[in-house]
C-alpha positions in Angstrom: 0.0 0.0 0.0 2.9 2.3 0.7 4.3 1.6 -2.7 1.0 2.6 -4.3 0.8 5.7 -2.2 4.4 6.6 -3.3 3.5 6.3 -7.0 0.4 8.4 -6.7 2.4 11.0 -4.8 5.0 11.2 -7.5 2.3 11.7 -10.1 0.6 14.4 -8.2 3.8 16.3 -7.6 4.6 16.3 -11.2 1.3 17.7 -12.3 1.0 20.4 -9.6 2.4 23.9 -10.0 5.6 24.7 -8.3 3.8 27.1 -6.0 1.7 24.5 -4.3 4.3 21.7 -4.1 5.5 22.7 -0.7 1.9 22.8 0.8 0.9 19.6 -0.9 4.0 17.8 0.4 3.2 18.9 3.9 -0.4 17.6 3.7 0.7 14.3 2.3 3.3 13.9 5.0 0.7 14.5 7.7 -1.7 12.0 6.0 1.0 9.3 5.9 1.9 9.9 9.5 -1.9 9.4 10.5 -2.4 6.4 8.3 0.8 4.5 9.3 -0.2 3.8 12.9 -3.6 2.5 11.7 -1.9 0.1 9.3 0.3 -1.2 12.1 -2.6 -1.7 14.4 -4.5 -3.6 11.8 -1.5 -5.8 11.0 -0.9 -6.4 14.7 -4.5 -7.4 15.3 -4.5 -9.9 12.4 -0.9 -11.3 12.3 0.3 -10.3 15.8 3.6 -9.3 14.2 5.2 -5.8 13.9 4.7 -4.0 10.6 7.6 -4.3 8.4 8.7 -1.7 5.9 8.5 -4.4 3.2 4.9 -4.4 2.2 5.2 -7.1 -0.3 6.5 -9.5 2.4 3.6 -8.5 4.6 1.1 -9.2 1.8 2.6 -12.5 0.9 3.0 -13.8 4.5 -0.7 -14.8 4.9 -0.5 -17.0 1.9 2.7 -18.6 3.0 1.1 -19.1 6.5 -2.0 -20.7 5.0 0.2 -22.9 2.9 2.3 -23.9 5.9 -0.8 -24.5 7.9 -2.1 -26.7 5.1 1.1 -28.6 5.0 1.1 -29.0 8.7 -2.5 -30.1 8.6 -1.6 -32.7 6.0 1.4 -33.9 8.1 -0.9 -34.1 11.2 -3.6 -35.8 9.2 -1.1 -38.4 8.0 0.3 -38.9 11.5 -3.3 -39.2 12.9 -4.2 -41.6 10.2 -1.2 -43.8 11.0 -2.0 -43.6 14.7 -5.6 -44.5 14.0 -4.6 -47.4 11.8 -2.2 -48.6 14.5 -4.9 -48.2 17.2 -7.4 -50.2 15.0 -4.8 -52.9 14.5 -4.1 -53.1 18.2 -7.8 -53.2 19.0 -8.3 -56.0 16.5 -5.5 -58.0 18.0 -6.9 -57.4 21.5 -10.3 -58.5 20.3 -8.8 -61.6 18.7 -7.0 -62.3 22.0 -10.2 -61.8 23.9 -12.1 -64.1 21.5 -9.4 -66.7 22.1 -9.8 -66.2 25.8 -13.6 -66.5 25.6 -13.5 -69.8 23.6 -14.6 -71.5 26.9 -11.5 -73.7 27.0 -8.9 -74.4 29.7 -5.4 -75.5 29.0 -3.7 -77.7 31.6 -0.3 -79.4 31.7 0.3 -83.0 32.2 1.4 -82.4 35.8 -1.8 -80.4 36.6 -3.9 -83.2 35.1 -2.2 -85.8 37.2 -2.3 -83.8 40.4 -5.9 -82.8 40.0 -6.9 -86.4 39.3 -8.6 -85.6 36.0 -9.9 -88.6 34.1 -11.6 -88.3 30.7 -13.0 -91.1 28.6 -15.2 -91.8 25.6 -18.7 -92.5 26.8 -20.8 -94.2 24.1 -24.6 -93.9 23.8 -26.1 -97.4 24.3 -29.0 -99.3 25.7 -28.8 -99.9 29.4 -30.9 -101.3 32.3 -33.2 -98.8 33.9 -33.8 -99.6 37.5 -37.1 -98.9 39.2 -37.4 -99.2 43.0 -40.4 -100.3 45.0 -41.1 -101.1 48.6 -41.7 -104.8 49.4 -42.5 -107.1 52.3 -41.3 -110.7 52.9 -44.2 -113.1 53.2 -44.6 -116.8 53.7 -44.8 -119.0 50.7 -48.5 -119.9 50.5 -47.8 -122.8 48.3 -45.5 -124.3 51.0 -47.5 -123.5 54.1 -50.4 -125.2 55.9 -52.6 -124.3 58.8 -53.0 -126.8 61.7 -56.7 -126.8 62.8 -59.1 -129.4 64.4 -61.8 -130.8 62.2 -64.2 -131.2 65.1 -64.9 -129.2 68.1 -62.2 -130.0 70.6 -60.3 -129.0 73.7 -56.5 -128.4 73.7 -54.9 -130.7 76.2 -51.2 -130.5 75.5 -48.9 -128.6 73.0 -45.7 -130.4 71.8 -44.0 -127.6 69.9 -43.6 -123.9 70.5 -43.5 -120.8 68.3 -40.4 -120.7 66.0 -39.6 -124.4 66.2 -38.7 -126.3 63.1 -40.7 -129.5 62.7 -40.4 -132.5 60.5 -43.2 -134.5 58.7 -45.2 -136.7 61.1 -44.0 -134.9 64.2 -46.8 -134.5 66.9 -47.9 -130.9 67.4 -50.9 -131.0 69.7 -53.0 -133.4 71.7 -56.7 -132.6 71.9 -59.9 -134.2 73.2 -63.3 -134.3 71.5 -66.6 -135.9 72.3 -67.3 -136.3 68.6 -64.1 -138.2 68.2 -64.8 -140.4 71.1 -68.3 -141.2 69.7 -66.7 -142.0 66.3 -64.1 -144.2 67.8 -66.8 -146.2 69.8 -68.8 -146.7 66.6 -65.8 -147.9 64.7 -65.0 -150.4 67.5 -68.5 -151.8 67.4 -68.5 -151.9 63.6 -65.3 -153.8 63.6 -66.7 -156.5 66.0 -69.9 -156.9 64.0 -68.1 -157.1 60.7 -65.7 -159.8 62.2 -68.7 -162.0 63.3 -70.5 -161.7 60.0 -67.4 -162.3 58.1 -66.7 -165.5 60.0 -70.2 -166.8 59.4 -70.1 -166.1 55.8 -72.6 -164.4 53.5 -74.8 -167.4 53.0 -75.1 -168.2 56.7 -75.5 -164.6 58.0 -77.6 -163.6 55.1 -76.8 -161.1 52.4 -78.6 -158.2 54.1 -76.8 -158.5 57.4 -73.5 -159.1 55.6 -73.8 -156.0 53.5 -75.0 -153.8 56.4 -72.1 -154.8 58.7 -69.6 -154.1 55.9 -71.1 -150.6 55.2 -71.3 -149.7 58.9 -67.6 -150.4 59.3 -66.7 -148.3 56.2 -68.8 -145.4 57.5 -67.1 -145.5 60.9 -63.7 -145.6 59.3 -64.5 -142.7 57.0 -65.8 -140.6 59.9 -62.5 -140.9 61.8 -60.5 -140.2 58.6 -62.6 -137.1 58.2 -61.5 -136.0 61.6 -57.9 -136.4 60.7 -57.3 -139.6 62.6 -55.9 -142.9 61.7 -58.8 -145.4 61.4 -56.5 -148.4 61.6 -55.0 -147.5 64.9 -55.7 -149.7 67.9 -58.4 -148.2 70.1 -58.9 -148.7 73.8 -61.7 -147.2 75.9 -59.1 -145.3 77.9 -58.0 -143.4 74.7 -61.4 -142.6 73.4 -61.7 -139.0 72.5 -58.0 -138.1 72.5 -56.2 -137.6 69.3 -53.1 -135.8 68.0 -52.5 -133.3 65.2 -49.2 -133.9 63.3 -47.0 -132.0 60.9 -47.7 -132.8 57.2 -44.4 -131.2 56.0 -41.2 -129.8 57.3 -41.2 -126.2 58.2 -41.2 -123.5 60.8 -44.0 -122.8 63.4 -44.9 -119.2 62.5 -47.9 -118.8 64.8 -49.6 -120.7 67.6 -52.6 -118.6 68.6 -54.1 -120.8 71.4 -53.6 -121.8 75.0 -53.7 -125.2 76.7 -57.2 -126.1 78.0 -58.8 -123.8 75.4 -61.9 -125.1 73.7 -61.6 -124.5 69.9 -64.1 -124.8 67.2 -63.8 -126.9 64.1 -61.6 -125.1 61.6 -59.9 -122.8 64.0 -56.3 -122.0 63.0 -54.2 -123.2 65.9 -50.8 -123.2 64.1 -49.2 -122.2 60.9 -46.3 -124.2 59.5 -44.2 -122.7 56.7 -41.3 -124.1 54.6 -38.9 -121.1 54.8 -36.5 -122.5 52.1 -38.6 -120.6 49.6 -40.4 -117.3 50.5 -42.5 -114.7 48.8 -41.9 -110.9 48.5 -44.7 -108.6 47.6 -43.6 -105.5 45.9 -45.9 -102.5 45.4 -45.6 -100.5 42.2 -47.4 -97.3 41.4 -50.8 -97.9 39.8 -49.9 -95.7 36.8 -46.6 -97.5 36.2 -46.1 -98.7 32.6 -43.3 -101.0 33.5 -43.6 -104.2 31.4 -42.4 -107.1 33.5 -41.7 -110.7 32.5 -40.3 -113.7 34.3 -36.9 -112.9 32.9 -36.9 -109.4 34.3 -33.9 -109.1 36.7 -35.0 -108.2 40.3 -32.7 -107.5 43.3 -34.1 -107.5 46.8 -32.3 -105.4 49.4 -33.2 -106.5 52.9 -31.2 -104.7 55.6 -28.2 -104.4 53.4 -28.5 -108.0 52.2 -28.9 -108.2 48.4 -30.7 -111.3 47.0 -31.9 -112.1 43.5 -35.6 -112.8 43.1 -37.9 -114.0 40.3 -41.2 -112.6 39.3 -43.9 -115.3 39.9 -47.1 -113.2 39.6 -48.1 -109.7 38.5 -51.5 -108.6 39.8 -53.9 -107.1 37.3 -55.9 -105.3 40.0 -55.2 -102.3 42.0 -55.2 -102.4 45.8 -58.1 -100.2 46.8 -56.4 -99.0 50.0 -52.8 -98.3 48.8 -53.7 -97.7 45.2 -50.7 -99.8 44.2 -50.1 -102.8 41.9 -48.7 -105.9 43.7 -46.0 -107.9 42.1 -45.2 -111.2 43.8 -41.6 -112.4 43.8 -40.2 -115.8 44.7 -37.0 -115.8 46.9 -34.8 -118.7 47.7 -33.9 -118.8 51.4 -31.8 -121.9 52.0 -29.8 -120.3 54.9 -33.0 -119.1 56.6 -31.7 -115.5 56.7 -35.0 -114.1 55.6 -38.2 -114.3 57.6 -41.8 -113.3 56.9 -42.6 -109.8 58.0 -39.3 -108.2 57.0 -39.4 -105.0 54.9 -37.3 -104.8 51.8 -36.6 -102.7 48.7 -37.2 -104.4 45.3 -35.3 -103.0 42.3 -36.6 -104.0 38.8 -34.1 -103.7 35.9 -35.7 -103.2 32.5 -33.6 -102.3 29.4 -34.2 -98.9 27.8 -36.0 -98.8 24.5 -33.5 -96.3 23.0 -29.8 -95.6 23.4 -28.8 -93.1 26.2 -25.5 -91.7 27.5 -24.8 -91.8 31.2 -22.1 -89.9 33.1 -21.3 -89.9 36.9 -22.8 -87.2 39.0 -19.4 -85.6 39.5 -19.0 -84.9 35.8 -21.8 -82.3 35.8 -21.1 -78.7 36.7 -23.1 -75.5 36.7 -22.0 -72.9 34.1 -21.9 -69.2 34.7 -25.5 -68.9 33.4 -26.7 -71.6 35.7 -27.1 -74.3 33.0 -25.6 -77.8 33.3 -22.4 -78.5 31.5 -19.7 -81.1 31.1 -16.1 -80.8 30.0 -14.8 -82.5 26.9 -11.1 -82.9 26.1 -11.1 -81.4 22.6 -7.3 -81.7 22.4 -4.6 -83.2 24.7 -4.6 -80.9 27.7 -7.3 -78.7 26.4 -10.7 -78.9 28.0 -13.8 -77.1 26.7 -17.2 -76.7 28.4 -20.2 -78.2 26.6 -23.7 -77.3 27.7 -26.0 -80.4 28.3 -29.5 -81.2 29.3 -29.7 -83.3 32.5 -32.1 -86.3 32.4 -32.9 -89.2 34.7 -30.7 -90.3 37.6 -30.1 -94.0 37.3 -28.7 -96.1 40.2 -26.3 -98.6 38.7 -24.3 -101.3 40.4 -21.3 -99.0 40.8 -22.6 -95.5 41.5 -25.5 -93.2 40.4 -25.4 -92.2 36.8 -27.1 -89.2 35.1 -28.5 -89.3 31.7 -27.3 -86.3 29.5 -28.0 -85.0 26.0 -26.8 -82.0 24.0 -27.6 -79.9 21.0 -24.2 -81.0 19.7 -24.3 -84.8 20.0 -21.3 -85.2 17.8 -19.1 -83.5 20.4 -20.3 -85.9 23.1 -19.5 -88.8 20.8 -16.2 -87.6 19.3 -14.4 -86.3 22.4 -13.6 -87.8 25.8 -15.8 -86.5 28.6 -14.2 -85.6 32.0 -15.7 -88.0 34.5 -13.3 -87.1 37.4 -11.7 -83.7 38.3 -14.3 -81.6 36.6 -14.4 -79.3 39.7 -10.8 -78.3 39.2 -11.4 -77.5 35.6 -14.4 -75.4 36.5 -12.3 -73.5 39.0 -9.6 -72.7 36.4 -12.3 -71.6 34.0 -13.8 -69.3 36.7 -10.3 -67.7 37.3 -10.0 -66.8 33.6 -13.6 -65.5 33.5 -13.1 -63.1 36.4 -9.8 -61.5 35.1 -10.4 -57.7 35.7 -8.3 -56.8 32.6 -10.2 -59.3 30.5 -6.9 -60.7 29.1 
């Protein structure tokens, strides 16, 4: 601007008359003096730099400043772009590491596996025996038991055995007295004497009618005593009339003797029960709605006070007990050592094979995941254990230990990899340590 002002000043001086040159020069000088501070102030307020006498440098400096600023902006943009790219790369690597950490796997060394007692094995899906437990009670074998009772009204005179005694066939149990027996014995004695006389005379001498009547009377007297349970061929004396004995028909144990000596008992009263204990019954009670299909080949184990004995199904009731609303299944149990006795309570376990293949693991193989769902650990690689979410099914009491039925949305993983059956708690602890890392590394 000062250059332009100088040019205009020179032109004006040339055109003006000489008389006015001095006054004009003075006015121009005053104007320059007044304008110069304003230019300096304007330059200071915009560039914050002192006004230089080189106006061209001042006019060019804003352009150079803008160019430098642009170049600096480009440099900064390049640096920022590089930094941003590096930051994205680091973030990607960190996310990759985090994904690797969150792959739900635990890596253990051989020493850690041995010290923690970790055992993994392939568990195939197969058909297995499904046990069903039911309460049972030991009872006398009704097919090998009999009741001792008089067949005529009598009085108990003497007992010869006591409760719990083992008896043999033909052994005397009781001595009783009965008026009816005495009358029958007297009739038999008279019938024998008459028959002996008629027989000696012969049919022709005695007559056919008398002969036939004597023979029939003897037969009726013998039949009457036999009906009373007595031996009709025994020798009878008047002193023994009315007394008779009840004897054991088979070997067995006296289970009951509900009577007293001197007691009058009616015909048919149960005085004793004799049971052969070498074979007993067990009555198991199953739920009425049970759909268990049983056969004589179904394996059954009785547990009586810790004693486990095999049993065989002999009868399955087709009616429901109206009181207990249960279905009774009768079992036959061999008892050669007489360790079982009627009246004992037991637990009967029925084993029926599953209709489809199932996979069973020990109870200790199941762990709760962080979301509360059940999971097992599979060894996807040597020393690498991964959690697999499963569905828990029935608990089955096998001969060794309780087993749990499991299934998964990924059945191929359960089939292809060994499942941890021991030491799963240690792996779950290691997994929890990794999951709670505050830096998420």
